[in-house]
N, C-alpha and C positions, 0 to 999 in steps of 0.2 A: 874381485867379482869374477865368478866363473860363468861363462856363457857356453852352452852346448850348441854346436852347429848341427843342423839337420840338413839332409840332402833329400832330393826327390828324384825319382826316375820311374820310367815305365817298363814293366816286365811282362812277358808273355805268361799266361797262366797255363801250367802244364798238368795240374791236377788239384784236387781238394781232398780234405780229410773229413771223415765222419767218426766221432768218438761217442760211444754209448748212445747211438742214434741221433746225435746232434752234430751240426756243422762245427768243424774244429780248425778251419783255416784253409788258406790257399798255398799250394806249392808253386814256386816261381821258377822261371827259366831265364837264361841270359845267353845271347849269341856271342860267340867268340870264335874267330877263325873258321867260320862256316859250320860250327857245331852248336847245338843247343845244350847248354850245361845247367846243372842245378844251381839256383841262386838263393835257396832258402825257403822258409815257410813264414807266412805272415798270419798271425792269429789275433792281433789287436786292431781296433779301429772299426769293427763291424757293429752296426746296430742290428737288432733282430730283423728289421725290414730289409736292410742291405744284405744280410746273410741269406735270407729267403730268395731275394732277387738274383743274387749271384748264383746260387744253387740251381734255380730255375733256368737260368741262361746257360749253365754248364751241362745240365743233364743231356740235352740233345747232342752234345759234343763228346760224350763218353766213348772210350775205346779201350780195348783190352791191353794193348801194349803202351808203354810210356814213350813219349816223343823225345825224351832226352837221349843224348849221344852216349852218356855214361850210365852204368848200372848203379842204382841206389836202392837201399832197403827201406821201404816205406810201406809197412803192412796195412796201414789205414788208408792208403792212397786210392783214389778213384781217378784214373788218368783220363785226360781230355785232349782233344786236338788243340794245339796252342794258337788259337785264333783270337781269343779275347785278351785284352791288355789291362793290367792293373796299375794304377798310379799308387806308388808306395813311398812313404817318407821313412827314412832310416838315419841312423847316426853315422855309420861307417860300413865299409866292406871288410870282410876278413881276408886273410892272405889268399884263400882259395876262391874269392869272389862271392861270398855269401853275405846277405844283408844282416846287419846287427841292429837289434831293437827296432824292427820294422813295424809300421802302422799303415793299415789300408786307408786310402783316401778316396777311392772310387774306381769305377771302370772308365777307361778312355774310349770315348765314343767318336772322337774327332780324328783319329789316325787309322 
């Protein structure tokens, strides 16, 4: 029997993507040694209502520059102030700290 372990964590939202006029996921960050690093993109787990709600909450947080300490090339990105936190379930982290097979579980309101 094979059992897949899933992990959950909270990540600051550093941006979101729009593709062909539609919501295409969240860009996540992670803090390490005082820096905010890119932790990957979560595209799964959003209902239509959740996607609309997340976008509405992120629009007032839009900013021109990315909050990340490193430069990454994400032409679809709309960068935001990293004040909202996303609860994400994932299988593992890559060697450079990015989430593998992530799924959005909701926004964290309690932290």
